[in-house]
N, C-alpha and C positions, 0 to 999 in steps of 0.2 A: 373065431371059433363058434360064436353064437350064430353066425350066418349059416352054418351047416344045419341048424335045427329050426330057425325062425327067420321069416322075412323081416329084416331089420326095418325097412320102410313101413311095413304094416304095424310092427311093434311100436315104432316111434309115434305113428299116428294114433294108435290106441292109447298109449301113455299120455299123449298131449291132451286127450279128452278126459282123462281120469280125474275124478273129484273125490277127495277123501271124505270120510263120514262126517256129517255135520255134528257139531257139539251144541246141545241145547243150552242157552243162556237163561238168565232169570226170567221166569214167567213163560217159558217156551218148552213144549214137550214134542218129542218126535216119536211117532209110532212107525217103526221100520217095517212091520208086517203089512201095513196098509199104505205106506208112503205118505203119511199125513203129518203135517206140522200144525200144531195148535198153540195159541197164545192166550194168556190170561191177562186182561187189561184191567187195572184197578180204576174203577169209575169214580171213586171217592178218595182222592189222595190227601184230603184235608181233614184235620181233627181240630175242632174248636174246644178250647179249654180255658178255664179262668186263671190257671197258673200251670207252669210246666211241671210234669211229674219228675221223679228222680231219674228215670231212664225212659226211653221212648222207642217206638218202632222206626227204624232207619228208613223205611219206605214210605213214610207219611210226613206231611208238613203240618206242624202244630201252629195254630193261630190263637193268640191271646189278645184281649183288649189292651190298647195303649192308654193307660190311665192319665198320662200327661197330655195327650192330644185327642180330645173327644172325636169320635167318628173314625178314628184310625185304628188299625190292628198291626201287631208285630208278628212276623212269620219266623218260625224257627224250624230247624231240622236237627235230628239227633244223629251225631256221628258216633256210631257204635264202636268203630275201631279205636277212637280216642276217648270214648266214654264221656262225651261232653255235648252241650247244645251249641249250635251255630246259628247266629241271627242272620236271616236272609234279607230282611228289610221291612219297611213299613208299607202298608197298603190301605187305601180307603175302600171299604166294602159298602157301596151304596150307589145310588143313581145320581149322577151329576146332571142337573137339568138347566144350569145356567147356559144362556145362549139360545134357549128354546122358549117359545111363547108359552106362558102358563095361564 
């Protein structure tokens, strides 16, 4: 019955090229009036602290000194959905020059 009103081949071709509206995720904005997609990139994802606060920003990595291992730091991230800190690991923040002429 649809064939009486529309060319089915043309309609099928049109629908195969259809793309639904984009949904903006975190840090992304879409301006449909200008067809512009913009992103916001966090250039500083790290926060250096002497101790962890009660709660934190889930989009940041908190770094505190490791008092048991001089020269190393412990990385944590706050899991807002569980309301707790998660340890990501230890890292040495410094220049390793062994193996180079000094």
